[in-house]
TORKEKE-512861 format. One record per residue (C-alpha): residue number from 1; x, y, z. Coordinates in steps of 0.001 Angstrom, whole numbers, plus 524288, in hexadecimal, padded with zeros to 5 digits. Last residue first. Layout:
N
(site NUM,(X,Y,Z))
...
# end
This chain:
276
(site 276,(1E9FD,6175C,30F37))
(site 275,(1F0AA,610F2,3038B))
(site 274,(1E9FC,60752,2FBCA))
(site 273,(1EE9B,5FC18,2F3EA))
(site 272,(1E850,5F484,2E8AE))
(site 271,(1EE57,5E838,2E0BE))
(site 270,(1EA39,5E7EC,2D155))
(site 269,(1FA19,5E910,2D1B2))
(site 268,(1FBA7,5F745,2D6FA))
(site 267,(1EE19,5FC2B,2DAE5))
(site 266,(1ED20,60853,2E25C))
(site 265,(1E672,611B6,2ED4B))
(site 264,(1ECFB,61AD9,2F558))
(site 263,(1E729,62399,3012E))
(site 262,(1EF53,62A02,30252))
(site 261,(1F8AB,6341A,2FDFE))
(site 260,(202E9,630E5,2F2E8))
(site 259,(203AF,641C6,2F0DB))
(site 258,(20115,64200,2E1DB))
(site 257,(1F467,63B17,2E51F))
(site 256,(1ED39,63FDD,2D8BE))
(site 255,(1E4A8,634CE,2D71C))
(site 254,(1EADD,630E4,2C980))
(site 253,(1F7E0,63189,2D095))
(site 252,(1F1E6,62994,2D9A7))
(site 251,(1EE39,61FDF,2D0B3))
(site 250,(1F939,620DA,2C60E))
(site 249,(2014B,61D73,2D43C))
(site 248,(1FB1F,61041,2D618))
(site 247,(1F2D6,608C3,2CACC))
(site 246,(1FAC5,60D8F,2C06A))
(site 245,(2088C,60F4A,2C60D))
(site 244,(208EE,602B2,2CFC9))
(site 243,(20025,5FDC1,2C516))
(site 242,(20A71,5FCB7,2BA85))
(site 241,(20C9D,5EF16,2B819))
(site 240,(21821,5EDC8,2AE69))
(site 239,(22451,5EC8D,2BA8C))
(site 238,(2272B,5DFBC,2B709))
(site 237,(2269A,5E0B7,2A99A))
(site 236,(22F39,5EBF7,2A883))
(site 235,(22C98,5F870,29E12))
(site 234,(21E8B,5FB27,2A33A))
(site 233,(22384,5FFFB,2AF72))
(site 232,(22AEF,60A3A,2A89E))
(site 231,(21D08,60EA0,2A1A7))
(site 230,(2176D,61051,2AE9E))
(site 229,(2213D,6181F,2B406))
(site 228,(22172,61FE9,2A80F))
(site 227,(211A5,62362,2AA07))
(site 226,(213CF,6248A,2B847))
(site 225,(21DE0,62F94,2B7B4))
(site 224,(21649,63670,2AB7D))
(site 223,(209A4,634D9,2B6DB))
(site 222,(21212,63B40,2C068))
(site 221,(216E9,64412,2B706))
(site 220,(20840,6481C,2B3C8))
(site 219,(201D9,6481A,2C316))
(site 218,(20EB2,651AE,2C76D))
(site 217,(20BB9,65ABE,2BB88))
(site 216,(21830,66267,2B51E))
(site 215,(220CD,66AEC,2BA1D))
(site 214,(22E32,666C1,2BB98))
(site 213,(22CD7,66201,2C7CF))
(site 212,(2200D,65E69,2C77C))
(site 211,(225F8,65312,2BD40))
(site 210,(224F5,65221,2AF2B))
(site 209,(21D08,64C73,2A718))
(site 208,(21D9D,64140,2997C))
(site 207,(22E61,64031,29622))
(site 206,(22F6C,6435C,2A44E))
(site 205,(22888,63572,2A759))
(site 204,(231CB,62E3F,29FBB))
(site 203,(23C9A,634D3,2A8A3))
(site 202,(2353F,630CF,2B416))
(site 201,(2354A,62397,2AF5E))
(site 200,(242EF,62324,2AC5F))
(site 199,(24722,62899,2BA13))
(site 198,(23EAD,61D4E,2BF76))
(site 197,(243DC,61250,2B69E))
(site 196,(23EC7,60C21,2ACD1))
(site 195,(24809,610AD,2A195))
(site 194,(252A3,60EEB,2A795))
(site 193,(25CCB,616E0,2AF45))
(site 192,(2593B,61372,2BBB0))
(site 191,(25093,61514,2C898))
(site 190,(248FA,60A96,2CD21))
(site 189,(23B23,60729,2C4BF))
(site 188,(23400,60153,2CF63))
(site 187,(23776,6088D,2DA4A))
(site 186,(23BE0,613BA,2D2E5))
(site 185,(22D70,614C8,2CE32))
(site 184,(225DB,612C3,2DA69))
(site 183,(22E44,61DEF,2DFD3))
(site 182,(22A59,62767,2D460))
(site 181,(21CDA,62603,2D78C))
(site 180,(21E02,62618,2E264))
(site 179,(2258A,63275,2E12C))
(site 178,(21B51,63823,2D88C))
(site 177,(20F7F,634A4,2E266))
(site 176,(2173E,63AEB,2ED1B))
(site 175,(2182C,648B0,2E4BC))
(site 174,(21D45,64B72,2DAE1))
(site 173,(2288B,65692,2D754))
(site 172,(230C2,65176,2CFDA))
(site 171,(23DA2,6531C,2D93A))
(site 170,(23367,64CA7,2E3D3))
(site 169,(22FC3,6405D,2DA4C))
(site 168,(2408F,63F9A,2D8C1))
(site 167,(240BD,63EC5,2E8A1))
(site 166,(236DB,63721,2EB3A))
(site 165,(23B47,62C5C,2E280))
(site 164,(248B7,62D47,2E608))
(site 163,(24700,62E23,2F2CB))
(site 162,(23CAF,620E1,2F15E))
(site 161,(245B7,618C2,2E762))
(site 160,(2543D,615AA,2E99E))
(site 159,(255EA,61D96,2F668))
(site 158,(248D8,61BD2,2FC7E))
(site 157,(2471A,60CAA,2F9AF))
(site 156,(25687,60A05,2FFFF))
(site 155,(25449,60F69,30AF0))
(site 154,(245DA,608D9,30CB4))
(site 153,(24B96,5FA88,30794))
(site 152,(2586A,5FD99,31179))
(site 151,(24E97,60154,31DB0))
(site 150,(2478B,5F351,31A8D))
(site 149,(25549,5EC1E,31937))
(site 148,(25842,5F253,3253B))
(site 147,(24BA2,5EF54,32B8D))
(site 146,(24E9A,5DFB4,32AC5))
(site 145,(24359,5D8F1,32701))
(site 144,(245C6,5DAFD,3182D))
(site 143,(25377,5D3DE,31A04))
(site 142,(24A88,5C5C2,3196C))
(site 141,(2441B,5CA2F,30F9F))
(site 140,(24EEE,5CC62,306CF))
(site 139,(25702,5C17B,30D4B))
(site 138,(24BE3,5B7E0,30749))
(site 137,(24B9B,5BF73,2FC70))
(site 136,(25C4E,5BD7D,2FAE9))
(site 135,(25C64,5AE80,2FDAF))
(site 134,(25B7A,5A79B,2F094))
(site 133,(25E41,5ADFE,2EA5F))
(site 132,(267D7,5BAC6,2E968))
(site 131,(27390,5B662,2E373))
(site 130,(26DA0,5B713,2D656))
(site 129,(25F40,5BBBF,2D6B7))
(site 128,(26394,5C354,2CA49))
(site 127,(25899,5CD05,2C2DF))
(site 126,(264D2,5D59F,2C15D))
(site 125,(268F5,5E2B5,2C391))
(site 124,(26F24,5DF51,2D13C))
(site 123,(270CE,5D0E4,2D1A4))
(site 122,(28129,5D1EC,2D491))
(site 121,(27D14,5DCF0,2E189))
(site 120,(2710A,5D65C,2E425))
(site 119,(27A14,5C952,2E6B6))
(site 118,(285AE,5CF4C,2EB92))
(site 117,(27B1A,5D6B7,2F49E))
(site 116,(27656,5C872,2F93F))
(site 115,(27C11,5C5B5,3077B))
(site 114,(2762D,5D3A1,30B15))
(site 113,(269BB,5CF29,30A26))
(site 112,(268FB,5C9DD,31920))
(site 111,(26FBD,5D510,31EFD))
(site 110,(27B97,5D555,32551))
(site 109,(28043,5E2BA,320CE))
(site 108,(2756A,5E96F,3286D))
(site 107,(2745D,5F669,321EA))
(site 106,(27F7C,5F645,31633))
(site 105,(27782,5EA26,314E3))
(site 104,(26AEB,5F0EF,312E0))
(site 103,(26FF7,5FA92,30984))
(site 102,(2769C,5F0F7,30117))
(site 101,(269E3,5E89D,300D2))
(site 100,(26261,5F3FE,2FBA5))
(site 99,(26CF0,5F65F,2F2B4))
(site 98,(26BC8,5E97C,2EBF2))
(site 97,(25C7B,5E9D2,2EBEC))
(site 96,(25DCA,5F6A5,2E416))
(site 95,(2674D,5F0EC,2D94F))
(site 94,(25EBD,5EEDE,2CFF4))
(site 93,(25F21,5E013,2CD35))
(site 92,(25C8A,5DDDD,2DE7E))
(site 91,(24FDC,5E509,2DD24))
(site 90,(24BA5,5EE91,2E9C5))
(site 89,(23C2C,5EE46,2E729))
(site 88,(23973,5FA19,2F19D))
(site 87,(23566,5F2A8,2FD9C))
(site 86,(23C7A,5E898,2FB73))
(site 85,(24060,5DF02,2F0BE))
(site 84,(24372,5DCEE,2E263))
(site 83,(24C45,5D0E7,2DDB3))
(site 82,(250D0,5D0E6,2D1AA))
(site 81,(24FA0,5DD76,2C90F))
(site 80,(24AB3,5D58A,2BD4A))
(site 79,(23B6B,5D894,2BEB4))
(site 78,(23871,5C9A5,2C1DF))
(site 77,(2331B,5CD08,2CF32))
(site 76,(23DD1,5C6CF,2D6E8))
(site 75,(239BF,5C8E5,2E6BE))
(site 74,(23C02,5CDEF,2F14D))
(site 73,(2334F,5D3F5,2FCDB))
(site 72,(23977,5D7DB,30A88))
(site 71,(237EA,5E546,30D8F))
(site 70,(22B5A,5E68B,304FB))
(site 69,(22446,5E476,31474))
(site 68,(224C8,5F200,314F7))
(site 67,(21DBB,5F3C2,3075D))
(site 66,(2133D,5EFB0,30E54))
(site 65,(208F8,5F5F7,3032D))
(site 64,(20A20,5E8BE,2FA7E))
(site 63,(20999,5E562,2EBA3))
(site 62,(2186E,5E410,2EEB4))
(site 61,(21BFA,5EDC5,2E2FA))
(site 60,(21292,5F4FF,2DFA7))
(site 59,(20B42,5F5FC,2ECB0))
(site 58,(21871,5F752,2F3BF))
(site 57,(21AB3,604F5,2ED61))
(site 56,(20E3F,608BC,2F04F))
(site 55,(212B7,604E4,2FE84))
(site 54,(21E31,60C41,2FE55))
(site 53,(21AA1,617E5,2F7F4))
(site 52,(20ED1,61AC9,3014A))
(site 51,(2197F,61825,30DDF))
(site 50,(220D6,624AB,30511))
(site 49,(21575,62B74,30608))
(site 48,(2148D,62A3A,31744))
(site 47,(221B4,62C17,3168C))
(site 46,(220C4,638EB,30DC2))
(site 45,(22C80,63429,304B6))
(site 44,(2221D,63333,2F988))
(site 43,(21FCF,641E1,2FAF1))
(site 42,(222A8,64DC6,3057F))
(site 41,(2243F,65A3C,2FF72))
(site 40,(22787,65AD6,2F209))
(site 39,(22F6F,6674C,2EDC8))
(site 38,(22E59,66B16,2DFCA))
(site 37,(23930,66765,2D5C3))
(site 36,(24100,67345,2D2A2))
(site 35,(24ED3,66B3D,2D115))
(site 34,(24BE2,65D7D,2D245))
(site 33,(24BB1,6542B,2DCE6))
(site 32,(258FA,64952,2E043))
(site 31,(2516A,63DF8,2D984))
(site 30,(259ED,640B1,2CEC6))
(site 29,(26702,640BD,2D5AD))
(site 28,(2661C,633AF,2DE8E))
(site 27,(25F17,62D33,2D33D))
(site 26,(267F1,62F67,2C844))
(site 25,(26897,63B99,2C0D5))
(site 24,(25FFF,63A7A,2B35B))
(site 23,(26448,63BFA,2A587))
(site 22,(262A2,62D4A,2A3A1))
(site 21,(26A51,62B5C,2AF99))
(site 20,(27302,63517,2B459))
(site 19,(27E6D,6348A,2BDB9))
(site 18,(28088,63BC5,2CC6D))
(site 17,(280F3,62D11,2D33B))
(site 16,(28534,623B4,2CCD3))
(site 15,(28BD2,619AE,2D357))
(site 14,(286D3,61BA0,2E009))
(site 13,(278DD,61F21,2DB54))
(site 12,(27906,60F6E,2D0EF))
(site 11,(28069,60B03,2DE6C))
(site 10,(2757D,60F3A,2E950))
(site 9,(26C63,60AA7,2DE59))
(site 8,(262B6,61029,2D30D))
(site 7,(25A3A,606BF,2CD56))
(site 6,(25B94,6022C,2C046))
(site 5,(25064,5F9EB,2BABB))
(site 4,(253AA,5EA9F,2BB07))
(site 3,(254B8,5E7E1,2AB3D))
(site 2,(247B1,5DF39,2A9F5))
(site 1,(2487B,5D0D9,2A535))
# end
């Protein structure tokens, strides 16, 4: 069983903020910006581009462009992280699902997932379903009809994954496509100290190229980052199909579409997708 990736959680930030991991500041400070980095107007946080990002990730995670239908999604995909669920693949074994349910319960104390909080705390860091089966998947699907739960999923996606990826992309001087490559990497690999985490992927890329903020060519840098990403994916059987890079992100990069401008055509796992 593969060890769960370390995903930065609320508890991690509160406990370790200001510390360093593998010679790099933690997510809260690492992605704040870089001195001398060129300013980027707009980017993936433009609402229209953010919608494209959600659709691209959903095509890879759920084989559908309808990312909003994934609020109710939940299954164990056998990757050692327990249940994977929701719009961004929150996992019972990596802390981010626990953080999400805690946030939801702060906002709606009597929700149907609140009784599972003790079990989620016990299984954090493992692939165990102890205390979650058999009722947790049905409770998740029921909660997904609650707007408060949908908003909590959106907010945790942004706090832990989307906003840090965009901030690091802007600090590195890359455009919308580059910011998306960062976001997709954080979604799959999380951000921690293990060799296949986002920050480790970026460090590996720095051994081959430099981002625009350090005087490098943007296309060369993104190719180096994607090379490092593919290496990381191949370290784990559950993620060894690299089509979300090879026949999607690489396609946009080869086309010179650094702004991630539609129309977009790509494939994931052999399925074709289009955004007009």
